[in-house]
C-alpha positions in Angstrom: 0.0 0.0 0.0 2.8 2.4 0.6 4.4 1.5 -2.7 2.2 3.9 -4.6 3.0 6.7 -2.1 6.7 6.0 -2.4 6.5 5.9 -6.2 4.5 9.2 -6.2 7.0 10.9 -4.0 9.9 9.6 -6.1 8.2 10.8 -9.3 7.5 14.2 -7.7 11.2 14.7 -6.7 12.3 13.4 -10.1 10.1 16.0 -11.8 11.3 18.6 -9.4 14.9 17.9 -10.3 14.3 17.6 -14.1 12.2 20.7 -14.4 15.1 23.3 -14.1 17.1 21.3 -16.6 14.3 21.3 -19.1 13.7 25.0 -18.5 17.4 25.8 -19.1 17.4 23.7 -22.3 14.3 25.5 -23.5 15.9 28.9 -22.7 19.1 27.8 -24.5 17.2 26.7 -27.6 15.3 30.0 -27.6 18.5 32.0 -27.4 20.1 29.9 -30.2 17.1 30.5 -32.4 17.2 34.2 -31.7 20.9 34.4 -32.5 20.3 32.4 -35.7 17.5 34.7 -36.7 19.6 37.8 -36.0 22.6 36.4 -37.9 20.3 35.6 -40.9 18.9 39.1 -40.7 22.4 40.7 -40.7 23.5 38.5 -43.7 20.3 39.4 -45.7 20.8 43.2 -45.0 24.5 43.0 -46.0 23.6 41.1 -49.2 20.9 43.6 -50.0 23.3 46.5 -49.5 25.9 44.8 -51.6 23.4 44.4 -54.5 22.3 48.0 -54.1 25.9 49.3 -54.3 26.8 47.2 -57.2 23.6 48.2 -59.1 24.4 51.8 -58.2 27.9 51.5 -59.7 26.5 49.9 -62.9 24.0 52.7 -63.1 26.7 55.4 -62.8 28.9 53.7 -65.4 25.9 53.3 -67.8 24.9 57.0 -67.4 28.6 58.0 -67.9 28.8 56.1 -71.1 25.5 57.6 -72.3 27.1 61.0 -71.8 30.2 59.9 -73.7 28.0 58.6 -76.5 26.0 61.9 -76.7 29.3 63.8 -76.8 30.6 61.6 -79.6 27.4 62.0 -81.6 27.7 65.7 -81.2 31.1 65.8 -82.9 30.9 66.6 -86.6 33.2 64.3 -88.5 31.7 64.8 -92.0 34.8 66.8 -93.0 37.0 63.7 -92.6 35.4 61.8 -95.4 37.9 61.4 -98.2 40.8 62.3 -95.8 43.2 59.9 -97.5 42.4 61.4 -100.9 44.0 64.7 -99.9 47.5 63.3 -99.9 47.7 62.6 -103.7 50.8 60.4 -103.6 52.5 60.1 -107.0 51.6 57.0 -108.9 55.2 55.7 -108.8 55.3 55.6 -105.0 51.9 53.9 -104.9 53.1 51.3 -107.3 56.2 50.6 -105.2 54.1 50.4 -102.1 51.8 47.9 -103.8 54.8 45.8 -105.0 56.3 45.8 -101.5 53.0 44.6 -100.0 52.4 47.5 -97.7 48.7 47.0 -97.7 48.9 43.3 -96.9 51.5 44.0 -94.2 49.2 46.7 -92.6 46.2 44.3 -92.6 48.3 41.5 -91.0 49.5 43.9 -88.3 46.0 45.2 -87.6 44.7 41.6 -87.4 47.5 40.6 -85.0 46.8 43.6 -82.7 43.1 42.8 -82.8 43.7 39.1 -81.9 46.0 40.1 -79.1 43.4 42.5 -77.7 40.7 39.8 -77.9 43.0 37.3 -76.1 43.5 39.8 -73.3 39.8 39.4 -72.5 40.1 35.8 -71.5 40.0 35.4 -67.7 43.0 34.4 -65.7 45.5 35.5 -68.3 48.2 38.0 -67.4 47.4 41.5 -68.8 50.2 43.2 -70.5 51.9 40.0 -71.8 
């Protein structure tokens, strides 16, 4: 008959000793969740600010290039049409230049410079080489 009383008292004291531990565990979990939420919030705010600054930089570059384009469109270059015709080299010199292959040499040099500039755009290559 006293077994149920002994068991009840034992269960009561066991509950009494486990209750603070469970409370502290709950409080620790609550604090960890709060810390995780705050860390996620800071990370999200930093990412949003980074995106905003990079978009702002792209906007400034875009508007700057629009201004440069407008300035280039405003320059009158119609007087430069036929600029090479104004030199009027003698036919003998033009013939020698053609025989020496100056036109072909110029086109090869321009193509080589163009290829080198295009190769510089490949990532992880050393610029200036």
